[in-house]
C-alpha positions, 0 to 999 in steps of 0.5 A: 360074571359080566352083566348082559343087561344095561339101563342108561340115559342122557340128561340135557335140554332139547335132546330129542334129536340126539344120536346117542341112543341109536349109537349105544343100542346098535353096538349093544345089539351087535354084542348080544346085550340088552341095552336100553338108552333113555332120553331125560329131557329137562325141557320136556320135563319142564324143570330147570338145569339145577334139577340134574341133582334130583335126576341123577339121584333118581336114576341111581335109585331106579337102578340105572348103570350110568348117564350121559350129561349134556348142555346145560348140566355138565358143570352143574352135575359135579357137586352132586357126584361122589367122585371125579376122574382126573380128566373131569376134575381138570376140565370142570365138566362131566359128560358121563356118570357111572354108578358103581357100588352106590356111588356116582362117579363123573368122567369126561369122554368129550376130551378123549373123543376129540383127541381120538378123532383128531389123531385119526383125521388130521394126523400130520398137521402143524400145531404151533399156533391154534385158534379155537372159536368157542369157550363153552362146555365143548370148547373146554373139552376140545381145548384140553384135547388139542393141548394134550395132542401137543399144540404149542399154543391155543388162543381161545376166542369167544364173544363172552370175553370173561368166558374166554379168559377163564378158560385160558387161565384154566388151561395155563394152570393145567398145561403151563403158563403161555400155552393158552391165550384169549381174545375177542372175535374182532381179533380173528382176522389177525389171528387166523392170518398167522394160525396153523389151524382153527377148531370151531366149537360153537353151535353155528352151523348146526341145523338150528343155527345155520351159517358161518361163524366168521367171514369166509374171507378169513380162511386160507388154504394153509389153514386146517379146520376142525369142526365139533358140530356133527349135525349136519356133518358137512357144515357151511364152514367145512364146505367153504374150507374144503373148497379153498383146499383146507385140510378139514375134520368133521364132528362125526369122529368126536361124537363116535369116539366119545360114545365109544369111551362112554359105552366102555365105561358103562359096560366094561366091554370093548366097543368096536370103534370102526363100527360106531364110526360107520354108524355115525356116518349112516345116522348123521349122513355120510361122513366126509373123509378128511382131505 
């Protein structure tokens, strides 16, 4: 018999503004579930990221059904889990932990979340040459998603050259040699001049990090622009790109679809993706329709 009561949480740093509790609890309410989603903020607790080991163990002992994991714990949590999904293992990052029969199993719904959002919002754009700015945790997930969607080649650009090189090497091992390359930001002018589109996966544009991640002059109307940031939904990058006539995708869909997939993993029930997309629009500000 299916349960009707769930306790889940989110472990990360500075997660007070997270929309995850509201997203999950709204959908649970509509399904008639008792569903409590708690924030476990390592900054508030005054503990280092490595404390994720003790926090996961405590959550399991306290009867949690699962956890979402965010920055800076997505990689650190892996060695403290009993098993990984194929997706999480390939990515080397976990954003969802499900407790099953006393075991902690790691998944990654960032990949599937971005892929679903992209397929919905930019279904017909060319994918021969894609530039991705940002090689952190979110960057690894969206690069995997972009290649899974059929991109011929993704060039990963990051100010930390080693981080970009490591991600490109990992992508080539997983998808085949030549599918990924890496570069430093000084090469963006040449890369974007020839690219079909850019995926932006850095914090620039968030409320706490306003501004553009690169000069506006590098944008051109033939370039599609996909954003990972969802607070605000309309970042300065998207606003500038739309004004030029670029096809764009905001970060709201990724946030909603990764929550859809996590909710399904936690409960075994099918969430309503359309309703959760609408929730993101209401909670984060009106979702701008892709153009």
